[in-house]
C-alpha positions as a LaTeX table, in Angstrom:
\begin{tabular}{lrrr}
\hline
Residue & $x$ (\AA) & $y$ (\AA) & $z$ (\AA) \\
\hline
Met1 & 20.10 & $-19.33$ & 2.07 \\
Glu2 & 22.02 & $-19.57$ & 5.28 \\
Pro3 & 25.49 & $-19.80$ & 5.23 \\
Val4 & 26.12 & $-23.76$ & 5.70 \\
Thr5 & 23.45 & $-24.72$ & 3.03 \\
His6 & 25.68 & $-22.59$ & 0.51 \\
Ile7 & 28.84 & $-24.14$ & 1.79 \\
Leu8 & 27.53 & $-27.76$ & 1.48 \\
Thr9 & 26.29 & $-26.69$ & $-2.12$ \\
Gly10 & 29.72 & $-25.50$ & $-2.80$ \\
Ala11 & 31.25 & $-28.67$ & $-1.79$ \\
Cys12 & 28.46 & $-30.97$ & $-3.18$ \\
Leu13 & 29.21 & $-29.02$ & $-6.52$ \\
Ser14 & 32.77 & $-29.92$ & $-6.46$ \\
Arg15 & 31.66 & $-34.10$ & $-6.08$ \\
Thr16 & 29.94 & $-34.25$ & $-8.61$ \\
Gly17 & 33.53 & $-35.03$ & $-10.44$ \\
Leu18 & 34.71 & $-31.20$ & $-10.70$ \\
Asn19 & 37.45 & $-32.11$ & $-7.67$ \\
Arg20 & 38.87 & $-34.45$ & $-10.15$ \\
Arg21 & 39.76 & $-31.92$ & $-12.35$ \\
Ala22 & 41.02 & $-29.47$ & $-10.73$ \\
Ala23 & 43.25 & $-29.39$ & $-7.37$ \\
Tyr24 & 41.93 & $-27.18$ & $-4.56$ \\
Ala25 & 38.36 & $-27.64$ & $-6.39$ \\
Thr26 & 36.64 & $-28.30$ & $-3.06$ \\
Leu27 & 38.38 & $-25.96$ & $-1.16$ \\
Ala28 & 37.76 & $-22.74$ & $-3.73$ \\
Met29 & 33.82 & $-23.74$ & $-4.48$ \\
Ala30 & 32.84 & $-24.07$ & $-0.95$ \\
Val31 & 34.23 & $-21.04$ & $-0.06$ \\
Ala32 & 33.03 & $-18.90$ & $-3.48$ \\
Ala33 & 29.59 & $-20.57$ & $-2.89$ \\
Glu34 & 29.48 & $-18.38$ & 0.50 \\
Phe35 & 31.62 & $-15.48$ & $-0.69$ \\
Pro36 & 28.69 & $-13.45$ & $-2.30$ \\
Asp37 & 27.54 & $-12.65$ & 1.86 \\
Ile38 & 31.03 & $-10.99$ & 2.20 \\
Asp39 & 28.55 & $-7.80$ & 2.29 \\
Thr40 & 27.59 & $-8.31$ & 5.89 \\
Leu41 & 30.84 & $-6.41$ & 6.26 \\
Trp42 & 28.60 & $-3.27$ & 5.66 \\
Ser43 & 26.58 & $-4.05$ & 9.40 \\
Ile44 & 30.25 & $-2.42$ & 10.80 \\
Arg45 & 28.69 & 1.02 & 9.36 \\
Gly46 & 25.43 & 0.17 & 10.80 \\
Pro47 & 22.05 & $-1.65$ & 10.52 \\
Val48 & 20.82 & 0.80 & 7.92 \\
Ala49 & 23.76 & 0.51 & 5.90 \\
Ser50 & 23.82 & $-2.85$ & 6.40 \\
Phe51 & 20.36 & $-3.68$ & 4.96 \\
Glu52 & 20.71 & $-0.87$ & 1.93 \\
His53 & 23.85 & $-2.81$ & 0.98 \\
His54 & 22.58 & $-6.59$ & 1.79 \\
Arg55 & 22.71 & $-8.86$ & $-1.66$ \\
Gly56 & 24.09 & $-5.76$ & $-3.76$ \\
Ile57 & 26.99 & $-5.88$ & $-5.83$ \\
Thr58 & 28.41 & $-8.81$ & $-4.71$ \\
His59 & 25.22 & $-10.83$ & $-5.43$ \\
Thr60 & 25.36 & $-9.45$ & $-8.80$ \\
Phe61 & 26.56 & $-11.01$ & $-12.74$ \\
Leu62 & 28.71 & $-7.64$ & $-12.98$ \\
Gly63 & 30.07 & $-8.62$ & $-9.41$ \\
Ile64 & 30.99 & $-12.41$ & $-9.29$ \\
Pro65 & 33.70 & $-12.61$ & $-11.56$ \\
Phe66 & 35.90 & $-10.43$ & $-9.52$ \\
Glu67 & 34.82 & $-12.40$ & $-6.29$ \\
Ala68 & 35.88 & $-15.51$ & $-8.29$ \\
Ala69 & 39.63 & $-13.84$ & $-9.17$ \\
Ile70 & 40.07 & $-12.74$ & $-5.12$ \\
Val71 & 38.85 & $-16.48$ & $-3.99$ \\
Val72 & 41.47 & $-18.16$ & $-6.92$ \\
Ala73 & 44.09 & $-15.69$ & $-5.67$ \\
Ala74 & 43.65 & $-16.72$ & $-2.36$ \\
Ile75 & 44.05 & $-20.54$ & $-3.12$ \\
Tyr76 & 47.35 & $-19.74$ & $-5.33$ \\
Gly77 & 48.79 & $-18.02$ & $-2.19$ \\
Leu78 & 48.03 & $-21.04$ & $-0.31$ \\
His79 & 49.52 & $-23.36$ & $-2.92$ \\
Arg80 & 52.11 & $-21.35$ & $-3.07$ \\
Trp81 & 53.18 & $-21.34$ & 0.49 \\
Arg82 & 52.29 & $-24.97$ & 0.52 \\
Thr83 & 55.34 & $-25.77$ & $-2.16$ \\
Arg84 & 57.64 & $-22.90$ & $-1.20$ \\
Lys85 & 60.05 & $-25.52$ & 0.13 \\
Asp86 & 59.14 & $-28.74$ & $-1.48$ \\
Pro87 & 56.69 & $-29.68$ & $-4.29$ \\
Val88 & 53.79 & $-30.80$ & $-3.02$ \\
Lys89 & 51.11 & $-33.84$ & $-4.74$ \\
Thr90 & 48.26 & $-33.09$ & $-5.10$ \\
Ala91 & 45.18 & $-36.09$ & $-6.34$ \\
Ala92 & 43.68 & $-33.87$ & $-8.99$ \\
Pro93 & 46.18 & $-31.76$ & $-11.10$ \\
Val94 & 47.11 & $-28.32$ & $-10.75$ \\
His95 & 44.85 & $-25.93$ & $-13.18$ \\
Trp96 & 44.17 & $-22.45$ & $-12.27$ \\
Gly97 & 41.90 & $-21.85$ & $-15.51$ \\
Leu98 & 39.29 & $-24.51$ & $-14.63$ \\
Leu99 & 39.73 & $-23.70$ & $-11.26$ \\
Tyr100 & 38.34 & $-19.92$ & $-11.86$ \\
Gly101 & 35.28 & $-21.46$ & $-13.89$ \\
Phe102 & 34.66 & $-23.86$ & $-11.02$ \\
Thr103 & 34.76 & $-21.22$ & $-8.87$ \\
Leu104 & 32.42 & $-19.00$ & $-11.17$ \\
Leu105 & 29.80 & $-21.80$ & $-11.08$ \\
Ala106 & 29.84 & $-21.64$ & $-7.00$ \\
Leu107 & 29.28 & $-17.72$ & $-7.00$ \\
Leu108 & 26.58 & $-18.66$ & $-9.61$ \\
Ser109 & 25.32 & $-21.24$ & $-7.23$ \\
His110 & 24.75 & $-19.12$ & $-4.42$ \\
Leu111 & 22.68 & $-16.37$ & $-6.64$ \\
Phe112 & 20.23 & $-18.88$ & $-7.43$ \\
Leu113 & 19.66 & $-20.06$ & $-4.36$ \\
Asp114 & 19.31 & $-16.68$ & $-2.99$ \\
Phe115 & 16.66 & $-15.85$ & $-5.89$ \\
Thr116 & 14.87 & $-19.05$ & $-4.77$ \\
Asn117 & 13.76 & $-17.78$ & $-1.74$ \\
Asn118 & 11.52 & $-14.88$ & $-1.16$ \\
Tyr119 & 14.40 & $-12.24$ & 0.17 \\
Gly120 & 15.26 & $-12.04$ & $-3.63$ \\
Leu121 & 18.63 & $-10.47$ & $-5.26$ \\
Arg122 & 19.42 & $-7.75$ & $-7.79$ \\
Pro123 & 21.62 & $-10.05$ & $-10.05$ \\
Phe124 & 21.66 & $-7.27$ & $-13.05$ \\
Phe125 & 22.50 & $-4.12$ & $-10.93$ \\
Pro126 & 23.59 & $-1.50$ & $-11.02$ \\
Phe127 & 22.15 & $-1.23$ & $-14.79$ \\
Asn128 & 18.50 & $-2.61$ & $-13.46$ \\
Ser129 & 17.76 & $-2.41$ & $-9.87$ \\
His130 & 14.70 & $-5.02$ & $-9.85$ \\
Trp131 & 14.44 & $-7.52$ & $-7.58$ \\
Tyr132 & 14.02 & $-10.83$ & $-8.50$ \\
Ala133 & 12.44 & $-13.60$ & $-6.46$ \\
Ala134 & 11.19 & $-17.06$ & $-7.15$ \\
Ser135 & 9.63 & $-17.29$ & $-3.40$ \\
Ile136 & 9.45 & $-21.00$ & $-3.41$ \\
Val137 & 11.88 & $-22.30$ & $-0.54$ \\
Phe138 & 12.55 & $-20.53$ & 2.29 \\
Ile139 & 15.86 & $-18.81$ & 3.71 \\
Phe140 & 16.59 & $-22.17$ & 5.52 \\
Asp141 & 14.57 & $-25.43$ & 3.52 \\
Pro142 & 15.25 & $-28.50$ & 6.27 \\
Leu143 & 15.00 & $-31.18$ & 3.57 \\
Ile144 & 17.47 & $-29.04$ & 1.14 \\
Phe145 & 19.86 & $-29.01$ & 4.05 \\
Ala146 & 19.48 & $-32.86$ & 4.83 \\
Leu147 & 20.12 & $-33.75$ & 0.99 \\
Leu148 & 23.47 & $-31.65$ & 0.81 \\
Leu149 & 24.48 & $-33.15$ & 4.20 \\
Thr150 & 24.05 & $-36.64$ & 3.26 \\
Ala151 & 25.44 & $-36.60$ & 0.12 \\
Leu152 & 29.06 & $-35.39$ & 2.02 \\
Val153 & 28.86 & $-37.27$ & 5.18 \\
Leu154 & 27.42 & $-41.22$ & 4.18 \\
Pro155 & 29.81 & $-41.89$ & 1.68 \\
Ala156 & 32.83 & $-40.76$ & 3.92 \\
Ile157 & 31.21 & $-43.36$ & 6.61 \\
Phe158 & 31.27 & $-45.88$ & 4.09 \\
Arg159 & 34.71 & $-45.10$ & 2.90 \\
Leu160 & 35.76 & $-45.62$ & 6.87 \\
Val161 & 33.86 & $-48.80$ & 7.00 \\
Ser162 & 35.89 & $-49.92$ & 4.05 \\
Ser163 & 39.05 & $-48.89$ & 5.46 \\
Glu164 & 38.58 & $-51.21$ & 8.50 \\
Val165 & 37.77 & $-54.30$ & 6.67 \\
Gly166 & 40.55 & $-54.11$ & 4.37 \\
Ala167 & 39.09 & $-53.03$ & 1.37 \\
Arg168 & 41.15 & $-50.23$ & $-0.78$ \\
Arg169 & 40.67 & $-46.91$ & $-0.93$ \\
Gln170 & 39.05 & $-45.22$ & $-3.80$ \\
Pro171 & 39.93 & $-41.38$ & $-4.55$ \\
Phe172 & 37.18 & $-38.97$ & $-5.59$ \\
Ala173 & 34.19 & $-41.45$ & $-4.68$ \\
Ala174 & 30.83 & $-40.06$ & $-3.53$ \\
Arg175 & 29.99 & $-38.47$ & $-7.29$ \\
Gly176 & 27.00 & $-40.52$ & $-7.37$ \\
Trp177 & 25.88 & $-39.14$ & $-3.88$ \\
Ala178 & 26.08 & $-35.27$ & $-5.13$ \\
Ile179 & 23.99 & $-35.96$ & $-7.63$ \\
Ala180 & 21.69 & $-37.69$ & $-6.51$ \\
Ala181 & 21.72 & $-34.77$ & $-3.97$ \\
Phe182 & 21.03 & $-32.32$ & $-7.18$ \\
Leu183 & 18.71 & $-34.24$ & $-8.89$ \\
Ala184 & 16.41 & $-34.59$ & $-5.66$ \\
Ile185 & 16.73 & $-31.06$ & $-4.69$ \\
Ile186 & 16.08 & $-29.87$ & $-8.43$ \\
Ala187 & 12.90 & $-32.03$ & $-8.33$ \\
Leu188 & 11.72 & $-30.54$ & $-4.88$ \\
Trp189 & 12.41 & $-26.92$ & $-6.65$ \\
Thr190 & 9.69 & $-28.14$ & $-9.16$ \\
Phe191 & 7.10 & $-29.34$ & $-6.86$ \\
Arg192 & 7.62 & $-26.03$ & $-4.86$ \\
Glu193 & 7.02 & $-23.82$ & $-7.93$ \\
Thr194 & 4.12 & $-26.08$ & $-8.96$ \\
Gln195 & 2.61 & $-25.55$ & $-5.44$ \\
His196 & 3.65 & $-21.34$ & $-5.44$ \\
Asn197 & 1.92 & $-20.93$ & $-8.83$ \\
Arg198 & $-1.49$ & $-22.99$ & $-7.40$ \\
Ala199 & $-1.11$ & $-20.63$ & $-3.73$ \\
Ile200 & $-1.31$ & $-17.36$ & $-6.35$ \\
Gln201 & $-4.17$ & $-18.88$ & $-8.11$ \\
Leu202 & $-6.29$ & $-19.12$ & $-4.63$ \\
Ala203 & $-4.86$ & $-15.88$ & $-3.66$ \\
Met204 & $-5.85$ & $-13.89$ & $-7.03$ \\
Ala205 & $-9.67$ & $-15.66$ & $-6.90$ \\
Gln206 & $-10.49$ & $-13.53$ & $-3.22$ \\
Asn207 & $-12.33$ & $-10.51$ & $-3.09$ \\
Ile208 & $-13.16$ & $-8.51$ & 0.09 \\
Ala209 & $-15.45$ & $-6.49$ & 1.03 \\
Ala210 & $-14.85$ & $-2.63$ & 0.53 \\
Pro211 & $-14.50$ & $-0.58$ & 3.65 \\
Gln212 & $-17.28$ & 1.88 & 4.57 \\
Val213 & $-16.90$ & 5.55 & 3.83 \\
Ser214 & $-19.20$ & 7.90 & 5.82 \\
Ser215 & $-20.15$ & 10.86 & 3.59 \\
Pro216 & $-18.51$ & 14.14 & 4.24 \\
Ile217 & $-21.58$ & 16.02 & 4.00 \\
Leu218 & $-24.26$ & 15.15 & 6.48 \\
Gln219 & $-28.38$ & 15.99 & 5.72 \\
Pro220 & $-30.40$ & 16.54 & 8.63 \\
Ile221 & $-33.12$ & 13.82 & 8.71 \\
Ser222 & $-36.43$ & 14.48 & 10.37 \\
Pro223 & $-37.80$ & 11.85 & 12.86 \\
Asp224 & $-40.36$ & 10.97 & 10.51 \\
Ser225 & $-38.58$ & 10.28 & 7.46 \\
Pro226 & $-38.23$ & 7.12 & 6.60 \\
Ala227 & $-34.96$ & 5.48 & 6.86 \\
Pro228 & $-32.37$ & 5.51 & 4.21 \\
Pro229 & $-31.91$ & 2.12 & 2.19 \\
Asp230 & $-28.78$ & 0.29 & 3.26 \\
Gln231 & $-26.18$ & 0.97 & 0.31 \\
Pro232 & $-25.26$ & $-2.38$ & $-0.99$ \\
Pro233 & $-21.88$ & $-3.55$ & $-0.27$ \\
Val234 & $-19.13$ & $-3.27$ & $-2.69$ \\
Tyr235 & $-16.17$ & $-5.76$ & $-2.95$ \\
Leu236 & $-12.89$ & $-5.44$ & $-3.79$ \\
Gln237 & $-11.24$ & $-7.46$ & $-6.39$ \\
Ala238 & $-7.20$ & $-8.91$ & $-5.92$ \\
Gln239 & $-4.99$ & $-6.89$ & $-7.97$ \\
Arg240 & $-1.87$ & $-8.59$ & $-7.21$ \\
Ala241 & $-0.28$ & $-11.59$ & $-4.70$ \\
Leu242 & 2.10 & $-12.65$ & $-3.11$ \\
Ala243 & 2.81 & $-15.96$ & $-1.54$ \\
Asn244 & 5.69 & $-17.18$ & 1.05 \\
Pro245 & 7.03 & $-20.45$ & 1.95 \\
Asp246 & 6.62 & $-22.67$ & 4.74 \\
Pro247 & 9.91 & $-24.71$ & 5.77 \\
Leu248 & 8.60 & $-27.33$ & 6.50 \\
Ser249 & 5.49 & $-27.96$ & 4.18 \\
Pro250 & 5.46 & $-27.44$ & 0.24 \\
Phe251 & 1.79 & $-27.14$ & 0.49 \\
Arg252 & 1.35 & $-24.51$ & 3.42 \\
Trp253 & 1.96 & $-20.74$ & 2.11 \\
Tyr254 & 1.61 & $-17.37$ & 3.76 \\
Thr255 & 0.32 & $-14.81$ & 1.01 \\
Val256 & $-0.52$ & $-11.25$ & 1.48 \\
Ile257 & $-2.99$ & $-10.16$ & $-1.43$ \\
Asp258 & $-3.21$ & $-6.27$ & $-2.92$ \\
Phe259 & $-6.84$ & $-5.24$ & $-2.97$ \\
Gly260 & $-5.92$ & $-1.95$ & $-3.93$ \\
Pro261 & $-7.08$ & 0.34 & $-0.81$ \\
Leu262 & $-5.89$ & $-1.87$ & 1.32 \\
Tyr263 & $-3.32$ & $-5.36$ & 1.88 \\
Gln264 & $-4.82$ & $-8.63$ & 3.95 \\
Leu265 & $-2.45$ & $-11.34$ & 4.90 \\
Ala266 & $-3.98$ & $-15.26$ & 4.14 \\
Glu267 & $-2.77$ & $-18.59$ & 4.98 \\
Ala268 & $-3.34$ & $-20.81$ & 1.64 \\
Asn269 & $-3.36$ & $-24.78$ & 1.78 \\
Thr270 & $-2.58$ & $-25.98$ & $-1.87$ \\
Asn271 & $-3.33$ & $-30.01$ & $-0.93$ \\
Thr272 & $-6.90$ & $-28.69$ & 0.19 \\
Ser273 & $-7.37$ & $-25.59$ & $-2.23$ \\
Thr274 & $-7.96$ & $-23.63$ & 0.35 \\
Leu275 & $-7.11$ & $-20.40$ & 1.79 \\
Val276 & $-8.04$ & $-18.67$ & 5.10 \\
Pro277 & $-7.37$ & $-14.90$ & 5.84 \\
Asn278 & $-6.52$ & $-13.69$ & 9.27 \\
Gln279 & $-7.01$ & $-10.55$ & 11.24 \\
Val280 & $-4.13$ & $-8.77$ & 9.52 \\
Thr281 & $-5.55$ & $-5.82$ & 6.92 \\
Gln282 & $-3.33$ & $-3.07$ & 6.21 \\
Pro283 & $-4.35$ & 0.40 & 4.63 \\
Lys284 & $-2.06$ & 2.22 & 2.38 \\
Leu285 & $-1.96$ & 5.55 & 3.78 \\
Asn286 & $-2.32$ & 8.79 & 1.83 \\
Pro287 & 0.83 & 11.33 & 1.34 \\
Ser288 & 1.53 & 13.31 & 4.33 \\
Pro289 & 4.20 & 15.56 & 5.26 \\
Ala290 & 5.55 & 12.79 & 8.27 \\
Leu291 & 4.87 & 9.52 & 5.75 \\
Leu292 & 6.92 & 11.59 & 2.85 \\
Ala293 & 10.05 & 12.74 & 4.86 \\
Ala294 & 10.26 & 9.24 & 5.88 \\
Glu295 & 10.01 & 7.82 & 2.74 \\
Ala296 & 12.87 & 10.30 & 1.76 \\
Ser297 & 14.96 & 8.81 & 4.27 \\
Pro298 & 17.73 & 6.64 & 3.38 \\
Leu299 & 16.19 & 3.87 & 5.42 \\
Gly300 & 12.63 & 4.60 & 3.46 \\
Arg301 & 14.37 & 4.70 & 0.21 \\
Ala302 & 16.41 & 1.47 & 0.50 \\
Tyr303 & 12.85 & $-0.11$ & 1.82 \\
Leu304 & 10.62 & 1.21 & $-0.63$ \\
Asp305 & 13.22 & $-0.20$ & $-3.44$ \\
Trp306 & 13.11 & $-3.85$ & $-1.84$ \\
Ser307 & 9.83 & $-4.31$ & $-0.80$ \\
Ser308 & 6.94 & $-4.50$ & $-3.22$ \\
Met309 & 4.31 & $-4.69$ & $-0.39$ \\
Pro310 & 5.23 & $-2.12$ & 2.74 \\
Phe311 & 3.33 & $-2.15$ & 5.56 \\
Ile312 & 3.65 & 1.49 & 6.66 \\
Thr313 & 2.14 & 2.57 & 10.15 \\
Ile314 & 2.52 & 6.13 & 11.74 \\
Thr315 & 2.35 & 6.58 & 15.34 \\
His316 & 2.28 & 9.98 & 16.92 \\
Ala317 & 3.80 & 11.24 & 20.51 \\
Ser318 & 0.33 & 11.71 & 21.34 \\
Asp319 & $-0.55$ & 8.45 & 21.15 \\
Ala320 & $-0.66$ & 6.52 & 24.61 \\
Thr321 & 1.89 & 3.77 & 23.87 \\
Ala322 & 4.38 & 5.45 & 21.69 \\
Leu323 & 7.90 & 4.26 & 22.45 \\
Asp324 & 10.76 & 4.87 & 20.25 \\
Asp325 & 13.41 & 1.75 & 19.83 \\
Leu326 & 14.98 & 2.38 & 23.28 \\
Gly327 & 11.87 & 2.13 & 25.23 \\
Asp328 & 11.68 & 5.61 & 26.01 \\
Thr329 & 8.66 & 7.47 & 25.35 \\
Leu330 & 8.54 & 9.65 & 22.20 \\
Ala331 & 8.98 & 13.02 & 22.81 \\
Pro332 & 6.68 & 15.56 & 22.28 \\
Gly333 & 5.76 & 16.72 & 18.67 \\
His334 & 7.84 & 13.12 & 17.66 \\
Thr335 & 6.27 & 10.85 & 15.09 \\
Ile336 & 7.45 & 7.23 & 14.14 \\
Val337 & 7.17 & 6.06 & 11.03 \\
Gln338 & 7.52 & 2.41 & 10.59 \\
Phe339 & 8.22 & $-0.29$ & 7.38 \\
Ser340 & 7.38 & $-4.07$ & 7.52 \\
Asp341 & 7.19 & $-6.31$ & 4.77 \\
Pro342 & 4.54 & $-8.68$ & 4.26 \\
Arg343 & 6.31 & $-11.43$ & 2.99 \\
Phe344 & 7.69 & $-11.87$ & 6.85 \\
Met345 & 4.83 & $-11.78$ & 8.84 \\
Gly346 & 3.06 & $-15.27$ & 8.29 \\
Asn347 & 3.11 & $-18.16$ & 11.17 \\
Ala348 & 6.11 & $-19.69$ & 9.53 \\
Leu349 & 8.39 & $-21.32$ & 12.07 \\
Leu350 & 11.73 & $-19.54$ & 13.26 \\
Leu351 & 10.28 & $-15.76$ & 11.62 \\
His352 & 9.36 & $-14.57$ & 14.68 \\
Thr353 & 12.07 & $-16.29$ & 17.35 \\
Ser354 & 13.04 & $-12.19$ & 18.01 \\
Gly355 & 9.52 & $-11.45$ & 19.37 \\
Arg356 & 9.59 & $-8.68$ & 16.41 \\
Thr357 & 8.75 & $-8.99$ & 12.48 \\
Pro358 & 11.55 & $-9.35$ & 11.11 \\
Leu359 & 13.08 & $-6.85$ & 8.77 \\
Thr360 & 10.73 & $-4.19$ & 10.39 \\
Gly361 & 12.62 & $-0.41$ & 9.79 \\
Lys362 & 11.43 & 2.58 & 11.65 \\
Val363 & 12.29 & 6.48 & 11.26 \\
Glu364 & 11.49 & 8.78 & 14.05 \\
Leu365 & 10.87 & 12.72 & 13.19 \\
Asp366 & 10.83 & 15.51 & 15.31 \\
Ala367 & 8.18 & 17.69 & 15.03 \\
Asn368 & 9.53 & 19.50 & 11.63 \\
Asn369 & 9.28 & 16.12 & 10.40 \\
Arg370 & 13.38 & 16.18 & 10.27 \\
Val371 & 14.82 & 12.47 & 10.61 \\
Val372 & 16.18 & 12.30 & 13.82 \\
Arg373 & 16.68 & 8.18 & 14.19 \\
Gln374 & 16.75 & 5.67 & 12.32 \\
Ser375 & 16.72 & 1.75 & 13.10 \\
Met376 & 16.36 & $-1.91$ & 11.69 \\
Asp377 & 14.91 & $-4.98$ & 14.01 \\
Gly378 & 15.51 & $-2.72$ & 16.79 \\
Arg379 & 19.01 & $-1.72$ & 16.31 \\
Val380 & 19.79 & 2.07 & 15.84 \\
Gln381 & 21.94 & 3.48 & 13.04 \\
His382 & 23.86 & 5.75 & 14.97 \\
Asn383 & 25.94 & 7.56 & 12.38 \\
\hline
\end{tabular}
C-alpha cells in the first residue's frame, strides 16, 4: 500500500486501546507501520537495484523483529533526551516490553496490507522466495483511506467541540472509532475476496481460437484440383488466470488469462457476470540467444522471479521505430528486450499517469548479445 495508508493503520491500531498500555505507542506504531519501506533506499544504487530489493528482507517475518528493535531503540533515545533534565509525565506508563510487542504488531500490519494488493511480497524470504499476493485491493484504496482518516480526525474534532462547551476532556478517547474502522475494513476485504474469486471463475471459463499456423511444407496444387476443405478451428482453454482490482469499484477486475501459447487481457464485471476480452494478446516467445541473454541479466532474473506472467517483446535495430530509453535510435545490431507485467496493464485509474505501463523493464543488448544497458520505467541503471 502507499505510505500514508500504512501510517494511518499504525496510528489507528494504537488508538484501539494499546496507547493506554504503554507510552509512545501511537508514535512507535505509526513509524513502524511504514518502516519496512526503508528498502526504498536501494534506489540510491539505481532503478534495477531498487526493483530487485523492493519488498525484500524488510518485508519478511525474519526481518521485522530487528526492525522493531530499531524503532523502539529510537523511541528510547527520544525518551532519554526528553528526561535528561527533569522527569516527563506520560499519560500511559512507560513499558518498553509492551511497546516492542505493539511495534511488532504494526510491522505485521505493513506486511498484511502489502499482501492484500497485487504486487505481493515474500514473507518467508530468504528461506522461501515465493511471492504471495491476495490481489483484492489496489495499492491505494480510497475507502480504506477514508475509514482510517475518519477514525483519527473525527474524534479530534469532537474533542475540540467539547472543550469549547466546557466538557471535561477524556484521555485516550476514540477507541470505538478505531475499532469500527477496522471492522469495516475487514468487511471490505471479505467482500472483495468473494468478488476476486468470482472474477477468476469468469476468466477460467473462457476459451480462444488457436492462432493459425501455416504448414512448413507446401505441396503444389493443380488449378483443376478441388479446394482443400477448411480446417475446423482449434480452441485453447484457459490454464490459469489473475484478477487485478480496480480502486473505485469492487465489481470491476482486470484479468490476464494464460491460454498456453499466449496471454490475453480482459475486463471482468462480477456484478453482471460478464467478461470482455480486449485486443491485447501476447504470444509467448520461443527461446533465442537475445531472450536468454536478457533473462540472465540482473534485471531479467529479478523480473522473472517476481512476475508470474511476464509479457516479453523483442525489438531489433532494424525496426523502423526502434528507440532506446534515452529516445535515441538503436545502434546497428542492437536489440531491446522489454519486460512488462500484465497486472499493471489494465485501465485502472492512476496506473498510466506517467504515459507508460508501470514496472516496465528493458535490457539492451549489442550485436553479440552482451548487456549494454538496463532500465526500469525509463530510468537507466548506470552501474
